[in-house]
N, C-alpha and C positions, 0 to 999 in steps of 0.2 A: 504494499500498498502507501500511496507519494503524500507524503506530507509536506506543504506546502508552511515554511516559518520565517518569524524573525526576526533579527539579531541585535540586541544592546550593545552597542559600541561605547563603550564607559570613556575609550581613549577620545573621544572626538565632541563628544554631549554631554550635558550639566545631569545628573543625576536627576535633578525635576523636571528638564523638558524628556528626559529620555520615559518617565514613568506617563508621562502626557502623550505621550508614542506611543506604547506598549495599549496603552487604554484605549486608544483609537486601532491599533493594529487587531486587538479583540472583537472592536465593535465591526469591521473590515472583513473580519471572518477568515483570518490566519490561525492555522492550525497549532501553532507552537510557538514557544519563544527558546532564544539561546541567548547569555551574555559571556560576555567577554569575564575576566579577574584580572586586571593589571593596577600595579604599583603607578606605573608611568605611563604617557604614548608611544607609539610607534616614531611620532614627527615631532619636533616645538609648535608647527603651526595648529596640528590636531589641539592640544594645550587643554584635554584634560584629563581624570582618569579617578572616578570616582570607588567607591568603595561595594564592591559589588555585592556583597551578602546580605549588609544592610538593604541596600534598593532589591534584593531578592524576593525580601521578606513581604515589603511594600509590592511591590508587583504583581505578585502571587495572590495578594488577598486583595488585590483591584483586577483581574482579571479572572477568567474561568480555563484560560488554556495551559498546558503542561509546559514545563520550561526545563532546560539543559544549562548548566555553568561549566566551561573550559577549567579547568584550576590544575593545579600542580602542587602538590602536598611534599615536602620535606627538608625545606629550606624556610622558608618565608613563612609559611605555616607549616604547626605538628601537628600531624597525620590524626593523631587524638583527637586536636581542637576541629579539624574540618570532619571528624566523624561526627562529633555531639552538634555541628551548625548542617549536617546533613541530614541526621537522625530528627533534629526540630526543624525543619522547614518540612523532611515526610510525612512527620506526626501533625501537622497544624495543613497538610495539603496532602492529602493521601492520594497515591496514584498520576503525581503531576511532577515527578520530579526525576530528572537523572545528572546524574556526575560525568562529567569528563575527564579524564585524569593523562597528565602527560609529564615529559621530564621539564618543561619550564626555559624561561627564557633568561639570560643574566640581567635583561633591563628592568626586570622585576624583582629577581633573586638577591642582587648583589649586596642590597641593601643591610644584609643582615652581617656583612663584613666577614662572614664564615670564607670566603673565594667560591670561585665557578669554577665545579667538578668538572672532569671530562665526560665526554657525552658517555662511555660506558658502567662510568659512576652513576652518573644522573640516572641510569636506566635500573641498575641494578638498586637503586636506593626506593626508586620509584615501586617496584615488586615490592619490596618488603614494606612499603606505605600502603598497599595495595591491600596487602594481606592482614594489615594491623588494621586499615578503615574495614575491611570485610569483616572481620574476625568481629569487631566492637558492635559494628552495625548488626551483626546476629545474635547479642546477648554476653559474650563471652567477657570476661577480664583477660586482659591482654598484658604480658611483659614481653618487652623483646628489646635485644641487644643487638646490633649490627652496625649499620651505617646511619640509623636513627636508635633514639633509646625509647622506651616504654614499660612503665615502671606501675603494675597494677591498676592498670586503666579499665572501667568499666561506664557504658553510659546506661545511667538509668532514668532516661526517656529515651522511648523507643518507636520507632512507626508501626504498625502491622504487620506491615512489608517492608522490606530494605529496598532502596532504590535503586534501578541499573547503575551500575560504573561501567562507564563506557571508555574504552579508549582514543588515546587523542593520537595521531599518526598524520606527519608531510612525507613521509621516505616511505620505499617499500622494506626496508631493513625492518624502521622502528614495527610497521604493521602487521607485520609476519609473526612480531613479538607478542603483538597486543589481540593478534588472534586467538591465541591462548587461554588467556587468562580474564579477558574483558566480555562486557555484554553483548558488546557491540563496537563499530568504529566512528568519528568524527574526523574529518579530513576537508583540509581547503582547497578551493579551484588552483588548478594548475593546466600545463599542456593537458588534453587527453592523453595520449600515449603515457605518460607519467603517471595522469590520475587511476588510469589503468593496470600497470605495473604496482600501487600502491592497492586499489580495492583485489588487484588476483592475489595478491602475497598476503593479506588480512583472510582472504578464503580459505588457502591454501595453508596459511598455520593456525586455522582450528574455529574460522570465523563462518564458515558454511552454517546459515540459516541465522544468524544473529545481521541486526538490523546496522546500516551503514548509512549515517546522517552528513552530508556536502553541505561548507557552505559555503557562497558563492556572492562575491562583492559586486553590486552593480550599480553603477552612477546613471543616472535619470534625471535630465532636466530638460525643458523646454525645447531646446537643440542639441544637436550632435557637438557642436564646438564647445556651449555652454557645460555639458556632461565630462566632456573629456576633460577642460580644466579643473572640474572639481575633484575628476580622481586623479589627476595630476599633482594637485595641489595637498589633497589627502592621503592617495595612495601609492605613490611613486616607490617608497620603499618596500612595497608588496613584490616586486619583481626580483628582489634577491633570494635564492635558494640557501638553505641549510649548507656550513653551520654558521654563515655569517650573521644569518638572522637570527640566530641561538646567542651568540657571543658579543655582540655590543651593548653596550651596559648602558647607555645614555641618547637621549634620542635628539638631542646633537651631533652623535657621532653617525647615527640611521642617516641626517640630511646631510650630514656632509660626505657620506657615502652613496647619498642618491643625487650628487650636485649635478651631472652630469646624463641623470635619465630623463629621458624625450617624452610629449606625451606618448606619442604612440606608441613609447614599448609598453605603457603601463597598459595596454589593451590584451595584452600578454596575460592579465591575474586580474583585471577588472574588466565587465561587461557593460561596456558603454553604449 
């Protein structure tokens, strides 16, 4: 079944305006919503980055649509805290929440001062976080000693049914791993051949029969020229593939890297 949803881009729009927009999206018949979870925007021109988890409670209370949130546990957030946040939302809004877990980006995680691990370590840390979050949502008391530390954690407020834990991936290598542990996949638009490899790797890695969600960036305006100008102003950094988009840690660094990105280059990653 195809679901057409709406994305809350906290990097671009103030939380109060996003709340107005999501109410309108619900009224107009969008099937679902999804939220980013960033500490900083992708560009200084975007200029926003509200706290997604408090906004999500308001959005779900104001609409009837299900919601997902794309999140990186393990550095900026301890997995037990995220499990508690997930359980609280799922208890208040049964059957309306899913959470996509990924390894994150330095632009959000560097604020802890803990250093930015290489990709293999981040992947191992994510898998530990998934196990901890899933066990806590299942009602277990959890102690864990590894790349993350957990001491006798237990969630006292639980939903009747734990929400799906989706895996976030933009490369085929990550998607293959996600297929083995996640309840579904979320990825972003890219060249069709690359997207086919990501979806295929997810299926081959264990994702057969599981849902796949695609985030598509669309720039709409009354004219093609205006739509392209908006896309170039707001999303020219979308043209960068991993590991660059994982490893830059300041909006100004993304802006510097995108200095020579032309408007027509943006068409590769944004539908205009």
